[in-house]
DOGUVEX-281931 format. One record per residue: residue number from 1; x, y, z of N, C-alpha, C, O in turn. Coordinates in steps of 0.2 Angstrom, whole numbers, plus 2048, in hexadecimal, padded with zeros to 3 digits. Example, Ala and Ser with C-alpha at 12.3 -4.5 7.8 and 13.67 -1.06 7.14 Angstrom:
<site><num>1</num><n_X>842</n_X><n_Y>7E4</n_Y><n_Z>827</n_Z><ca_X>83E</ca_X><ca_Y>7EA</ca_Y><ca_Z>827</ca_Z><c_X>842</c_X><c_Y>7F0</c_Y><c_Z>827</c_Z><o_X>847</o_X><o_Y>7EF</o_Y><o_Z>82A</o_Z></site>
<site><num>2</num><n_X>840</n_X><n_Y>7F5</n_Y><n_Z>823</n_Z><ca_X>844</ca_X><ca_Y>7FB</ca_Y><ca_Z>824</ca_Z><c_X>840</c_X><c_Y>800</c_Y><c_Z>827</c_Z><o_X>843</o_X><o_Y>806</o_Y><o_Z>828</o_Z></site>
***
This chain:
<site><num>1</num><n_X>7DE</n_X><n_Y>7F3</n_Y><n_Z>809</n_Z><ca_X>7E1</ca_X><ca_Y>7EF</ca_Y><ca_Z>802</ca_Z><c_X>7DB</c_X><c_Y>7EC</c_Y><c_Z>7FC</c_Z><o_X>7DD</o_X><o_Y>7E9</o_Y><o_Z>7F8</o_Z></site>
<site><num>2</num><n_X>7D6</n_X><n_Y>7EE</n_Y><n_Z>7FE</n_Z><ca_X>7D0</ca_X><ca_Y>7EB</ca_Y><ca_Z>7F9</ca_Z><c_X>7D3</c_X><c_Y>7EF</c_Y><c_Z>7F4</c_Z><o_X>7D5</o_X><o_Y>7EC</o_Y><o_Z>7EF</o_Z></site>
<site><num>3</num><n_X>7D3</n_X><n_Y>7F8</n_Y><n_Z>7F4</n_Z><ca_X>7D4</ca_X><ca_Y>7FC</ca_Y><ca_Z>7F0</ca_Z><c_X>7D8</c_X><c_Y>7FB</c_Y><c_Z>7EB</c_Z><o_X>7D7</o_X><o_Y>7FB</o_Y><o_Z>7E5</o_Z></site>
<site><num>4</num><n_X>7DF</n_X><n_Y>7FA</n_Y><n_Z>7EE</n_Z><ca_X>7E4</ca_X><ca_Y>7F8</ca_Y><ca_Z>7EC</ca_Z><c_X>7E3</c_X><c_Y>7F1</c_Y><c_Z>7E5</c_Z><o_X>7E3</o_X><o_Y>7F1</o_Y><o_Z>7DF</o_Z></site>
<site><num>5</num><n_X>7E1</n_X><n_Y>7ED</n_Y><n_Z>7E9</n_Z><ca_X>7DF</ca_X><ca_Y>7E8</ca_Y><ca_Z>7E3</ca_Z><c_X>7DB</c_X><c_Y>7E9</c_Y><c_Z>7DE</c_Z><o_X>7DD</o_X><o_Y>7E6</o_Y><o_Z>7D9</o_Z></site>
<site><num>6</num><n_X>7D6</n_X><n_Y>7ED</n_Y><n_Z>7DE</n_Z><ca_X>7D1</ca_X><ca_Y>7F0</ca_Y><ca_Z>7DA</ca_Z><c_X>7D6</c_X><c_Y>7F4</c_Y><c_Z>7D5</c_Z><o_X>7D5</o_X><o_Y>7F3</o_Y><o_Z>7CF</o_Z></site>
<site><num>7</num><n_X>7DB</n_X><n_Y>7F9</n_Y><n_Z>7D8</n_Z><ca_X>7DE</ca_X><ca_Y>7FD</ca_Y><ca_Z>7D3</ca_Z><c_X>7E2</c_X><c_Y>7F8</c_Y><c_Z>7D0</c_Z><o_X>7E2</o_X><o_Y>7F8</o_Y><o_Z>7CA</o_Z></site>
<site><num>8</num><n_X>7E7</n_X><n_Y>7F2</n_Y><n_Z>7D3</n_Z><ca_X>7EB</ca_X><ca_Y>7F0</ca_Y><ca_Z>7CF</ca_Z><c_X>7E5</c_X><c_Y>7EC</c_Y><c_Z>7C9</c_Z><o_X>7E7</o_X><o_Y>7EC</o_Y><o_Z>7C3</o_Z></site>
<site><num>9</num><n_X>7E0</n_X><n_Y>7EA</n_Y><n_Z>7C9</n_Z><ca_X>7DB</ca_X><ca_Y>7E6</ca_Y><ca_Z>7C5</ca_Z><c_X>7DA</c_X><c_Y>7E9</c_Y><c_Z>7BF</c_Z><o_X>7DC</o_X><o_Y>7E7</o_Y><o_Z>7B9</o_Z></site>
<site><num>10</num><n_X>7D8</n_X><n_Y>7F1</n_Y><n_Z>7C3</n_Z><ca_X>7D4</ca_X><ca_Y>7F6</ca_Y><ca_Z>7BB</ca_Z><c_X>7DC</c_X><c_Y>7F7</c_Y><c_Z>7B9</c_Z><o_X>7DD</o_X><o_Y>7F4</o_Y><o_Z>7B3</o_Z></site>
<site><num>11</num><n_X>7E2</n_X><n_Y>7FB</n_Y><n_Z>7BB</n_Z><ca_X>7E7</ca_X><ca_Y>7FC</ca_Y><ca_Z>7B7</ca_Z><c_X>7E9</c_X><c_Y>7F6</c_Y><c_Z>7B3</c_Z><o_X>7EB</o_X><o_Y>7F7</o_Y><o_Z>7AD</o_Z></site>
<site><num>12</num><n_X>7E9</n_X><n_Y>7F0</n_Y><n_Z>7B7</n_Z><ca_X>7EB</ca_X><ca_Y>7EA</ca_Y><ca_Z>7B0</ca_Z><c_X>7E6</c_X><c_Y>7E9</c_Y><c_Z>7AB</c_Z><o_X>7E7</o_X><o_Y>7E6</o_Y><o_Z>7A5</o_Z></site>
<site><num>13</num><n_X>7DF</n_X><n_Y>7EB</n_Y><n_Z>7AD</n_Z><ca_X>7DC</ca_X><ca_Y>7EA</ca_Y><ca_Z>7A7</ca_Z><c_X>7DC</c_X><c_Y>7F0</c_Y><c_Z>7A0</c_Z><o_X>7DB</o_X><o_Y>7EF</o_Y><o_Z>79A</o_Z></site>
<site><num>14</num><n_X>7DE</n_X><n_Y>7F7</n_Y><n_Z>7A5</n_Z><ca_X>7E0</ca_X><ca_Y>7FC</ca_Y><ca_Z>7A0</ca_Z><c_X>7E6</c_X><c_Y>7FA</c_Y><c_Z>79C</c_Z><o_X>7E6</o_X><o_Y>7FC</o_Y><o_Z>796</o_Z></site>
<site><num>15</num><n_X>7EA</n_X><n_Y>7F7</n_Y><n_Z>79F</n_Z><ca_X>7EF</ca_X><ca_Y>7F6</ca_Y><ca_Z>79D</ca_Z><c_X>7F0</c_X><c_Y>7F3</c_Y><c_Z>796</c_Z><o_X>7F2</o_X><o_Y>7F5</o_Y><o_Z>791</o_Z></site>
<site><num>16</num><n_X>7ED</n_X><n_Y>7EB</n_Y><n_Z>798</n_Z><ca_X>7EB</ca_X><ca_Y>7E6</ca_Y><ca_Z>791</ca_Z><c_X>7E6</c_X><c_Y>7EA</c_Y><c_Z>78C</c_Z><o_X>7E5</o_X><o_Y>7E7</o_Y><o_Z>787</o_Z></site>
<site><num>17</num><n_X>7E3</n_X><n_Y>7F0</n_Y><n_Z>78D</n_Z><ca_X>7E0</ca_X><ca_Y>7F3</ca_Y><ca_Z>789</ca_Z><c_X>7E3</c_X><c_Y>7F8</c_Y><c_Z>783</c_Z><o_X>7E0</o_X><o_Y>7FB</o_Y><o_Z>77E</o_Z></site>
<site><num>18</num><n_X>7E9</n_X><n_Y>7F8</n_Y><n_Z>786</n_Z><ca_X>7EC</ca_X><ca_Y>7FF</ca_Y><ca_Z>782</ca_Z><c_X>7EE</c_X><c_Y>7FD</c_Y><c_Z>77D</c_Z><o_X>7F0</o_X><o_Y>7F8</o_Y><o_Z>77C</o_Z></site>
<site><num>19</num><n_X>7EE</n_X><n_Y>801</n_Y><n_Z>777</n_Z><ca_X>7F0</ca_X><ca_Y>7FF</ca_Y><ca_Z>771</ca_Z><c_X>7F8</c_X><c_Y>7FF</c_Y><c_Z>770</c_Z><o_X>7FD</o_X><o_Y>800</o_Y><o_Z>774</o_Z></site>
<site><num>20</num><n_X>7F9</n_X><n_Y>800</n_Y><n_Z>76B</n_Z><ca_X>800</ca_X><ca_Y>7FD</ca_Y><ca_Z>769</ca_Z><c_X>806</c_X><c_Y>804</c_Y><c_Z>76A</c_Z><o_X>80D</o_X><o_Y>804</o_Y><o_Z>769</o_Z></site>
<site><num>21</num><n_X>803</n_X><n_Y>809</n_Y><n_Z>76B</n_Z><ca_X>807</ca_X><ca_Y>80F</ca_Y><ca_Z>76C</ca_Z><c_X>80B</c_X><c_Y>810</c_Y><c_Z>772</c_Z><o_X>808</o_X><o_Y>812</o_Y><o_Z>777</o_Z></site>
<site><num>22</num><n_X>812</n_X><n_Y>80E</n_Y><n_Z>773</n_Z><ca_X>815</ca_X><ca_Y>80F</ca_Y><ca_Z>779</ca_Z><c_X>816</c_X><c_Y>813</c_Y><c_Z>77F</c_Z><o_X>818</o_X><o_Y>812</o_Y><o_Z>785</o_Z></site>
<site><num>23</num><n_X>814</n_X><n_Y>81B</n_Y><n_Z>77B</n_Z><ca_X>814</ca_X><ca_Y>821</ca_Y><ca_Z>77F</ca_Z><c_X>80D</c_X><c_Y>820</c_Y><c_Z>784</c_Z><o_X>80D</o_X><o_Y>822</o_Y><o_Z>78A</o_Z></site>
<site><num>24</num><n_X>808</n_X><n_Y>81D</n_Y><n_Z>781</n_Z><ca_X>802</ca_X><ca_Y>81B</ca_Y><ca_Z>785</ca_Z><c_X>803</c_X><c_Y>816</c_Y><c_Z>78C</c_Z><o_X>801</o_X><o_Y>817</o_Y><o_Z>792</o_Z></site>
<site><num>25</num><n_X>806</n_X><n_Y>811</n_Y><n_Z>788</n_Z><ca_X>807</ca_X><ca_Y>80C</ca_Y><ca_Z>78D</ca_Z><c_X>80A</c_X><c_Y>80D</c_Y><c_Z>791</c_Z><o_X>809</o_X><o_Y>809</o_Y><o_Z>796</o_Z></site>
<site><num>26</num><n_X>80F</n_X><n_Y>813</n_Y><n_Z>792</n_Z><ca_X>816</ca_X><ca_Y>814</ca_Y><ca_Z>795</ca_Z><c_X>813</c_X><c_Y>81A</c_Y><c_Z>79B</c_Z><o_X>816</o_X><o_Y>81B</o_Y><o_Z>7A1</o_Z></site>
<site><num>27</num><n_X>80D</n_X><n_Y>81D</n_Y><n_Z>798</n_Z><ca_X>809</ca_X><ca_Y>822</ca_Y><ca_Z>79D</ca_Z><c_X>808</c_X><c_Y>81E</c_Y><c_Z>7A3</c_Z><o_X>80A</o_X><o_Y>81E</o_Y><o_Z>7A8</o_Z></site>
<site><num>28</num><n_X>802</n_X><n_Y>819</n_Y><n_Z>7A1</n_Z><ca_X>7FE</ca_X><ca_Y>817</ca_Y><ca_Z>7A3</ca_Z><c_X>801</c_X><c_Y>812</c_Y><c_Z>7A7</c_Z><o_X>7FC</o_X><o_Y>80F</o_Y><o_Z>7AA</o_Z></site>
<site><num>29</num><n_X>808</n_X><n_Y>80F</n_Y><n_Z>7A7</n_Z><ca_X>80D</ca_X><ca_Y>80A</ca_Y><ca_Z>7AB</ca_Z><c_X>80E</c_X><c_Y>810</c_Y><c_Z>7B0</c_Z><o_X>80D</o_X><o_Y>80E</o_Y><o_Z>7B6</o_Z></site>
<site><num>30</num><n_X>810</n_X><n_Y>816</n_Y><n_Z>7AF</n_Z><ca_X>814</ca_X><ca_Y>81B</ca_Y><ca_Z>7B3</ca_Z><c_X>80E</c_X><c_Y>81D</c_Y><c_Z>7B9</c_Z><o_X>80F</o_X><o_Y>81D</o_Y><o_Z>7BF</o_Z></site>
<site><num>31</num><n_X>808</n_X><n_Y>81E</n_Y><n_Z>7B6</n_Z><ca_X>802</ca_X><ca_Y>81F</ca_Y><ca_Z>7BA</ca_Z><c_X>801</c_X><c_Y>81A</c_Y><c_Z>7BF</c_Z><o_X>800</o_X><o_Y>81A</o_Y><o_Z>7C5</o_Z></site>
<site><num>32</num><n_X>801</n_X><n_Y>815</n_Y><n_Z>7BC</n_Z><ca_X>7FF</ca_X><ca_Y>80D</ca_Y><ca_Z>7C0</ca_Z><c_X>805</c_X><c_Y>80D</c_Y><c_Z>7C7</c_Z><o_X>803</o_X><o_Y>80C</o_Y><o_Z>7CC</o_Z></site>
<site><num>33</num><n_X>80C</n_X><n_Y>80E</n_Y><n_Z>7C5</n_Z><ca_X>811</ca_X><ca_Y>80F</ca_Y><ca_Z>7CA</ca_Z><c_X>80F</c_X><c_Y>811</c_Y><c_Z>7CE</c_Z><o_X>80B</o_X><o_Y>80F</o_Y><o_Z>7D2</o_Z></site>
<site><num>34</num><n_X>811</n_X><n_Y>81A</n_Y><n_Z>7CC</n_Z><ca_X>80E</ca_X><ca_Y>81D</ca_Y><ca_Z>7D1</ca_Z><c_X>807</c_X><c_Y>81D</c_Y><c_Z>7D5</c_Z><o_X>806</o_X><o_Y>820</o_Y><o_Z>7DB</o_Z></site>
<site><num>35</num><n_X>803</n_X><n_Y>81A</n_Y><n_Z>7D2</n_Z><ca_X>7FD</ca_X><ca_Y>819</ca_Y><ca_Z>7D8</ca_Z><c_X>7FF</c_X><c_Y>813</c_Y><c_Z>7DD</c_Z><o_X>7FD</o_X><o_Y>813</o_Y><o_Z>7E3</o_Z></site>
<site><num>36</num><n_X>803</n_X><n_Y>810</n_Y><n_Z>7DA</n_Z><ca_X>804</ca_X><ca_Y>808</ca_Y><ca_Z>7DD</ca_Z><c_X>809</c_X><c_Y>80C</c_Y><c_Z>7E4</c_Z><o_X>809</o_X><o_Y>809</o_Y><o_Z>7EA</o_Z></site>
<site><num>37</num><n_X>80C</n_X><n_Y>80F</n_Y><n_Z>7E3</n_Z><ca_X>813</ca_X><ca_Y>812</ca_Y><ca_Z>7E9</ca_Z><c_X>80F</c_X><c_Y>816</c_Y><c_Z>7ED</c_Z><o_X>80F</o_X><o_Y>815</o_Y><o_Z>7F3</o_Z></site>
<site><num>38</num><n_X>809</n_X><n_Y>81B</n_Y><n_Z>7EB</n_Z><ca_X>807</ca_X><ca_Y>81E</ca_Y><ca_Z>7EF</ca_Z><c_X>802</c_X><c_Y>819</c_Y><c_Z>7F4</c_Z><o_X>801</o_X><o_Y>81B</o_Y><o_Z>7F9</o_Z></site>
<site><num>39</num><n_X>7FF</n_X><n_Y>814</n_Y><n_Z>7F3</n_Z><ca_X>7FB</ca_X><ca_Y>811</ca_Y><ca_Z>7F6</ca_Z><c_X>7FF</c_X><c_Y>80C</c_Y><c_Z>7FB</c_Z><o_X>7FD</o_X><o_Y>80A</o_Y><o_Z>800</o_Z></site>
<site><num>40</num><n_X>805</n_X><n_Y>80B</n_Y><n_Z>7F8</n_Z><ca_X>80C</ca_X><ca_Y>808</ca_Y><ca_Z>7FD</ca_Z><c_X>80C</c_X><c_Y>80B</c_Y><c_Z>801</c_Z><o_X>80A</o_X><o_Y>809</o_Y><o_Z>807</o_Z></site>
<site><num>41</num><n_X>80F</n_X><n_Y>80E</n_Y><n_Z>801</n_Z><ca_X>810</ca_X><ca_Y>816</ca_Y><ca_Z>806</ca_Z><c_X>80D</c_X><c_Y>817</c_Y><c_Z>80A</c_Z><o_X>80F</o_X><o_Y>817</o_Y><o_Z>810</o_Z></site>
<site><num>42</num><n_X>805</n_X><n_Y>818</n_Y><n_Z>808</n_Z><ca_X>800</ca_X><ca_Y>819</ca_Y><ca_Z>80E</ca_Z><c_X>7FE</c_X><c_Y>813</c_Y><c_Z>813</c_Z><o_X>7FB</o_X><o_Y>814</o_Y><o_Z>819</o_Z></site>
<site><num>43</num><n_X>7FF</n_X><n_Y>80B</n_Y><n_Z>80F</n_Z><ca_X>7FF</ca_X><ca_Y>804</ca_Y><ca_Z>813</ca_Z><c_X>804</c_X><c_Y>804</c_Y><c_Z>815</c_Z><o_X>804</o_X><o_Y>7FF</o_Y><o_Z>81A</o_Z></site>
<site><num>44</num><n_X>80B</n_X><n_Y>806</n_Y><n_Z>815</n_Z><ca_X>810</ca_X><ca_Y>806</ca_Y><ca_Z>81A</ca_Z><c_X>80F</c_X><c_Y>80A</c_Y><c_Z>820</c_Z><o_X>80F</o_X><o_Y>807</o_Y><o_Z>826</o_Z></site>
<site><num>45</num><n_X>80E</n_X><n_Y>812</n_Y><n_Z>81E</n_Z><ca_X>80C</ca_X><ca_Y>816</ca_Y><ca_Z>824</ca_Z><c_X>808</c_X><c_Y>813</c_Y><c_Z>827</c_Z><o_X>80A</o_X><o_Y>812</o_Y><o_Z>82D</o_Z></site>
<site><num>46</num><n_X>803</n_X><n_Y>811</n_Y><n_Z>826</n_Z><ca_X>7FD</ca_X><ca_Y>80E</ca_Y><ca_Z>82A</ca_Z><c_X>800</c_X><c_Y>807</c_Y><c_Z>82F</c_Z><o_X>7FF</o_X><o_Y>807</o_Y><o_Z>835</o_Z></site>
<site><num>47</num><n_X>802</n_X><n_Y>804</n_Y><n_Z>82C</n_Z><ca_X>805</ca_X><ca_Y>7FE</ca_Y><ca_Z>830</ca_Z><c_X>80B</c_X><c_Y>802</c_Y><c_Z>836</c_Z><o_X>80B</o_X><o_Y>800</o_Y><o_Z>83C</o_Z></site>
<site><num>48</num><n_X>80F</n_X><n_Y>807</n_Y><n_Z>833</n_Z><ca_X>815</ca_X><ca_Y>808</ca_Y><ca_Z>837</ca_Z><c_X>810</c_X><c_Y>80B</c_Y><c_Z>83D</c_Z><o_X>80F</o_X><o_Y>808</o_Y><o_Z>842</o_Z></site>
<site><num>49</num><n_X>80C</n_X><n_Y>811</n_Y><n_Z>83C</n_Z><ca_X>808</ca_X><ca_Y>814</ca_Y><ca_Z>840</ca_Z><c_X>803</c_X><c_Y>810</c_Y><c_Z>845</c_Z><o_X>800</o_X><o_Y>814</o_Y><o_Z>849</o_Z></site>
<site><num>50</num><n_X>802</n_X><n_Y>80A</n_Y><n_Z>845</n_Z><ca_X>7FF</ca_X><ca_Y>806</ca_Y><ca_Z>847</ca_Z><c_X>803</c_X><c_Y>803</c_Y><c_Z>84C</c_Z><o_X>801</o_X><o_Y>803</o_Y><o_Z>852</o_Z></site>
<site><num>51</num><n_X>809</n_X><n_Y>800</n_Y><n_Z>84A</n_Z><ca_X>80F</ca_X><ca_Y>7FD</ca_Y><ca_Z>84F</ca_Z><c_X>812</c_X><c_Y>804</c_Y><c_Z>854</c_Z><o_X>813</o_X><o_Y>803</o_Y><o_Z>85A</o_Z></site>
<site><num>52</num><n_X>812</n_X><n_Y>809</n_Y><n_Z>851</n_Z><ca_X>813</ca_X><ca_Y>80E</ca_Y><ca_Z>856</ca_Z><c_X>80E</c_X><c_Y>80E</c_Y><c_Z>859</c_Z><o_X>810</o_X><o_Y>812</o_Y><o_Z>85E</o_Z></site>
<site><num>53</num><n_X>807</n_X><n_Y>80D</n_Y><n_Z>85A</n_Z><ca_X>804</ca_X><ca_Y>80E</ca_Y><ca_Z>85E</ca_Z><c_X>803</c_X><c_Y>808</c_Y><c_Z>863</c_Z><o_X>804</o_X><o_Y>809</o_Y><o_Z>869</o_Z></site>
<site><num>54</num><n_X>801</n_X><n_Y>804</n_Y><n_Z>861</n_Z><ca_X>803</ca_X><ca_Y>7FA</ca_Y><ca_Z>865</ca_Z><c_X>807</c_X><c_Y>7F9</c_Y><c_Z>869</c_Z><o_X>806</o_X><o_Y>7F7</o_Y><o_Z>86E</o_Z></site>
<site><num>55</num><n_X>80D</n_X><n_Y>7F9</n_Y><n_Z>866</n_Z><ca_X>814</ca_X><ca_Y>7F7</ca_Y><ca_Z>869</ca_Z><c_X>815</c_X><c_Y>7FA</c_Y><c_Z>86F</c_Z><o_X>814</o_X><o_Y>7F6</o_Y><o_Z>873</o_Z></site>
<site><num>56</num><n_X>815</n_X><n_Y>800</n_Y><n_Z>871</n_Z><ca_X>817</ca_X><ca_Y>802</ca_Y><ca_Z>876</ca_Z><c_X>811</c_X><c_Y>802</c_Y><c_Z>87C</c_Z><o_X>813</o_X><o_Y>805</o_Y><o_Z>881</o_Z></site>
<site><num>57</num><n_X>80B</n_X><n_Y>7FF</n_Y><n_Z>87D</n_Z><ca_X>806</ca_X><ca_Y>7FE</ca_Y><ca_Z>87D</ca_Z><c_X>808</c_X><c_Y>7F5</c_Y><c_Z>882</c_Z><o_X>808</o_X><o_Y>7F4</o_Y><o_Z>888</o_Z></site>
<site><num>58</num><n_X>809</n_X><n_Y>7F2</n_Y><n_Z>87D</n_Z><ca_X>80B</ca_X><ca_Y>7EB</ca_Y><ca_Z>87E</ca_Z><c_X>810</c_X><c_Y>7EA</c_Y><c_Z>882</c_Z><o_X>80F</o_X><o_Y>7E7</o_Y><o_Z>887</o_Z></site>
<site><num>59</num><n_X>816</n_X><n_Y>7EE</n_Y><n_Z>881</n_Z><ca_X>81D</ca_X><ca_Y>7F0</ca_Y><ca_Z>887</ca_Z><c_X>81B</c_X><c_Y>7F0</c_Y><c_Z>88B</c_Z><o_X>81C</o_X><o_Y>7EB</o_Y><o_Z>88F</o_Z></site>
<site><num>60</num><n_X>816</n_X><n_Y>7F6</n_Y><n_Z>88E</n_Z><ca_X>815</ca_X><ca_Y>7F8</ca_Y><ca_Z>893</ca_Z><c_X>811</c_X><c_Y>7F4</c_Y><c_Z>897</c_Z><o_X>811</o_X><o_Y>7F5</o_Y><o_Z>89D</o_Z></site>
<site><num>61</num><n_X>80D</n_X><n_Y>7EF</n_Y><n_Z>895</n_Z><ca_X>808</ca_X><ca_Y>7EC</ca_Y><ca_Z>895</ca_Z><c_X>80D</c_X><c_Y>7E6</c_Y><c_Z>89A</c_Z><o_X>80B</o_X><o_Y>7E3</o_Y><o_Z>8A0</o_Z></site>
<site><num>62</num><n_X>813</n_X><n_Y>7E4</n_Y><n_Z>897</n_Z><ca_X>815</ca_X><ca_Y>7DC</ca_Y><ca_Z>899</ca_Z><c_X>81B</c_X><c_Y>7DF</c_Y><c_Z>89E</c_Z><o_X>81D</o_X><o_Y>7DB</o_Y><o_Z>8A2</o_Z></site>
<site><num>63</num><n_X>81E</n_X><n_Y>7E6</n_Y><n_Z>89E</n_Z><ca_X>821</ca_X><ca_Y>7E7</ca_Y><ca_Z>8A2</ca_Z><c_X>81D</c_X><c_Y>7E8</c_Y><c_Z>8A9</c_Z><o_X>81F</o_X><o_Y>7E7</o_Y><o_Z>8AE</o_Z></site>
<site><num>64</num><n_X>819</n_X><n_Y>7E9</n_Y><n_Z>8A8</n_Z><ca_X>814</ca_X><ca_Y>7EC</ca_Y><ca_Z>8B0</ca_Z><c_X>810</c_X><c_Y>7E3</c_Y><c_Z>8B2</c_Z><o_X>80F</o_X><o_Y>7E1</o_Y><o_Z>8B7</o_Z></site>
<site><num>65</num><n_X>811</n_X><n_Y>7DF</n_Y><n_Z>8AD</n_Z><ca_X>80E</ca_X><ca_Y>7DB</ca_Y><ca_Z>8B0</ca_Z><c_X>813</c_X><c_Y>7D6</c_Y><c_Z>8B2</c_Z><o_X>811</o_X><o_Y>7D1</o_Y><o_Z>8B5</o_Z></site>
<site><num>66</num><n_X>818</n_X><n_Y>7D6</n_Y><n_Z>8B1</n_Z><ca_X>81F</ca_X><ca_Y>7D4</ca_Y><ca_Z>8B5</ca_Z><c_X>81F</c_X><c_Y>7D7</c_Y><c_Z>8BB</c_Z><o_X>81F</o_X><o_Y>7D3</o_Y><o_Z>8C0</o_Z></site>
<site><num>67</num><n_X>820</n_X><n_Y>7DB</n_Y><n_Z>8BB</n_Z><ca_X>820</ca_X><ca_Y>7E1</ca_Y><ca_Z>8C2</ca_Z><c_X>81C</c_X><c_Y>7DC</c_Y><c_Z>8C7</c_Z><o_X>820</o_X><o_Y>7D9</o_Y><o_Z>8CB</o_Z></site>
<site><num>68</num><n_X>816</n_X><n_Y>7DB</n_Y><n_Z>8C6</n_Z><ca_X>811</ca_X><ca_Y>7D9</ca_Y><ca_Z>8CA</ca_Z><c_X>811</c_X><c_Y>7D3</c_Y><c_Z>8CF</c_Z><o_X>80C</o_X><o_Y>7D1</o_Y><o_Z>8D2</o_Z></site>
***
């Protein structure tokens, strides 16, 4: 999460220092959005994998607890 925030801050700083050439700005904006999308996909995958690993254990634990 910290790396995402650092990238966001660095990208914003880079965008603020861009000269007035529109194509340079668009290229930097595209790169920033691609990196943001990649980081978002990785974060969502991590959360989904955590849920997949943890939820079945919690369900089984509750079922075993209610049987005894």
